[in-house]
C-alpha positions as CSV (number, residue, x, y, z in Angstrom):
1,M,-8.4,-18.2,-21.2
2,Q,-6.5,-14.9,-21.4
3,K,-9.5,-13.0,-22.7
4,T,-11.7,-14.4,-20.0
5,T,-9.2,-13.4,-17.3
6,I,-8.8,-9.8,-18.7
7,A,-12.6,-9.4,-18.9
8,A,-13.0,-10.7,-15.4
9,V,-10.5,-8.2,-14.0
10,L,-12.1,-5.3,-15.9
11,M,-15.5,-6.2,-14.6
12,L,-14.2,-6.5,-11.1
13,L,-12.5,-3.1,-11.4
14,L,-15.6,-1.5,-12.8
15,A,-17.8,-2.9,-10.0
16,G,-15.3,-1.7,-7.4
17,Q,-15.1,1.8,-8.9
18,H,-18.6,2.6,-7.8
19,V,-17.8,1.6,-4.2
20,L,-14.6,3.7,-4.1
21,A,-16.3,6.7,-5.6
22,A,-18.6,6.8,-2.5
23,D,-15.6,6.6,-0.1
24,L,-15.3,10.4,0.3
25,Y,-17.7,12.8,1.9
26,V,-17.2,16.5,1.4
27,Y,-18.7,19.0,3.7
28,P,-18.4,22.8,3.1
29,A,-17.0,23.7,6.5
30,K,-16.6,27.4,5.7
31,G,-20.1,28.1,4.3
32,Q,-19.2,27.6,0.7
33,T,-22.1,27.7,-1.7
34,P,-23.1,24.7,-3.8
35,D,-21.8,26.4,-6.9
36,E,-18.5,27.2,-5.2
37,Q,-18.2,23.6,-4.0
38,A,-18.9,22.2,-7.4
39,S,-16.2,24.5,-8.9
40,D,-13.7,23.6,-6.2
41,E,-14.4,19.9,-6.6
42,G,-13.8,20.1,-10.3
43,Q,-10.6,22.0,-9.8
44,C,-9.5,19.5,-7.2
45,M,-10.3,16.5,-9.5
46,A,-8.1,18.1,-12.2
47,F,-5.4,18.6,-9.5
48,A,-5.6,15.0,-8.3
49,K,-5.5,13.7,-11.8
50,Q,-2.5,15.8,-12.7
51,Q,-0.6,14.8,-9.5
52,T,-1.3,11.0,-9.7
53,G,-1.8,10.3,-13.4
54,F,-5.0,8.5,-12.5
55,D,-8.5,9.4,-13.9
56,P,-11.4,7.8,-12.0
57,M,-13.7,8.8,-14.8
58,S,-12.0,6.7,-17.5
59,A,-12.6,3.0,-17.8
60,P,-10.0,0.9,-16.0
61,T,-7.5,-0.7,-18.4
62,A,-5.3,-3.7,-17.8
63,T,-2.0,-4.7,-19.3
64,S,-1.9,-8.0,-21.0
65,P,-0.4,-10.9,-19.2
66,A,2.7,-12.4,-20.6
67,P,2.1,-15.1,-23.2
68,Q,1.8,-18.4,-21.4
69,Q,2.7,-21.9,-22.5
70,Q,-0.4,-23.7,-23.6
71,G,-0.7,-27.1,-21.9
72,S,-3.4,-29.7,-21.8
73,V,-3.6,-33.3,-20.6
74,V,-4.8,-34.5,-24.0
75,G,-2.2,-32.6,-26.0
76,G,0.6,-33.7,-23.6
77,A,-0.6,-37.3,-23.8
78,A,-0.6,-37.3,-27.6
79,R,2.9,-35.8,-27.8
80,G,4.2,-38.2,-25.1
81,A,2.7,-41.2,-26.9
82,L,4.5,-40.2,-30.1
83,L,7.8,-39.8,-28.3
84,G,7.2,-43.0,-26.4
85,T,6.5,-44.9,-29.6
86,A,9.7,-43.6,-31.1
87,V,11.8,-44.5,-28.0
88,G,9.9,-47.8,-27.6
89,A,10.8,-48.7,-31.3
90,I,14.5,-48.3,-30.4
91,G,14.1,-50.6,-27.4
92,G,11.9,-53.1,-29.3
93,N,8.5,-52.4,-27.5
94,T,6.6,-49.6,-29.2
95,K,3.3,-50.4,-27.3
96,K,4.9,-50.1,-23.9
97,G,6.8,-46.9,-24.9
98,A,3.6,-45.3,-26.2
99,K,1.7,-46.0,-22.9
100,I,4.5,-44.7,-20.7
101,G,4.9,-41.6,-23.0
102,A,1.2,-40.9,-23.0
103,A,1.0,-41.1,-19.2
104,S,4.0,-38.9,-18.6
105,G,3.0,-36.4,-21.4
106,G,-0.5,-36.1,-20.0
107,L,0.9,-35.4,-16.5
108,M,3.2,-32.7,-17.9
109,G,0.4,-31.1,-19.9
110,G,-1.8,-30.9,-16.9
111,M,1.0,-29.4,-14.8
112,R,1.6,-26.7,-17.4
113,K,-2.1,-25.9,-17.6
114,N,-2.3,-25.5,-13.8
115,E,0.8,-23.4,-13.7
116,T,-0.6,-21.1,-16.4
117,R,-3.9,-20.7,-14.5
118,R,-2.0,-19.8,-11.3
119,E,0.1,-17.2,-13.2
120,Q,-3.0,-15.7,-14.7
121,D,-4.7,-15.5,-11.3
122,Q,-1.6,-13.8,-9.9
123,W,-1.6,-11.3,-12.8
124,A,-5.3,-10.5,-12.2
125,Q,-4.7,-9.9,-8.5
126,Q,-1.8,-7.6,-9.3
127,Q,-3.9,-5.6,-11.7
128,S,-6.6,-5.2,-9.1
129,Q,-4.1,-4.1,-6.5
130,N,-2.5,-1.6,-8.8
131,Y,-5.9,-0.1,-9.6
132,Y,-6.9,0.3,-5.9
133,A,-3.5,1.8,-5.0
134,N,-3.8,4.3,-7.8
135,R,-7.4,5.1,-6.8
136,D,-6.3,5.6,-3.2
137,N,-3.5,8.0,-4.2
138,Y,-6.0,9.9,-6.3
139,N,-8.4,10.1,-3.3
140,R,-5.7,11.4,-1.1
141,A,-4.7,14.1,-3.5
142,Y,-8.3,15.1,-4.1
143,G,-9.0,15.2,-0.4
144,A,-5.9,17.3,0.4
145,C,-6.9,19.8,-2.3
146,L,-10.4,20.2,-0.8
147,Q,-9.1,20.4,2.7
148,G,-6.8,23.2,1.6
149,R,-9.9,25.0,0.3
150,G,-11.7,24.8,3.6
151,Y,-13.8,21.6,3.2
152,T,-14.0,18.8,5.7
153,V,-13.3,15.5,3.8
154,Q,-14.1,12.1,5.3
C-alpha cells in the first residue's frame, strides 16, 4: 500500500508541475532582446533556486510515510480466534470463546486498516501541499528577479 501511495503522489506532483510551469508570463517591458531575456531568465532561475532551495527542473521527491501498523480483517479474526480459544478453554467453552475472539479480532483488524489508509491519505495530501508551497515560493523569487531586471511578470 505504501508504494502505491508514494507512486500516486509522485504522479500527481509531476502532472501538476506542467500546469504550474505555465503560471508565469514574462514580457520584456524595456525592449530586451530574446537573447537577453533568455540570459536573464536563466540567471533568475538560478537565483530563485538558490533563495528557495527548490528546483522545478528536478523530479519531485517525497519522504516516506511513517511505518504503519498492518491490520486486516482476516488476520485480526485469526488472532482473535486463537486468543478466544485460549480464554474459552479457561472458562470451559472453547467454541464460544473462539467465535467471540474472531469477531472482535476481525473488527479491530478492519479498524487498524482504515486508520492506516486515512494516515497515508493525510501524508499524501501533506506532500502535495509542501510541493505546491515550495513551487509558489520559487515562482515568487523568480518573478521578483525578473521584475528587478525590467520585465513584466504575470
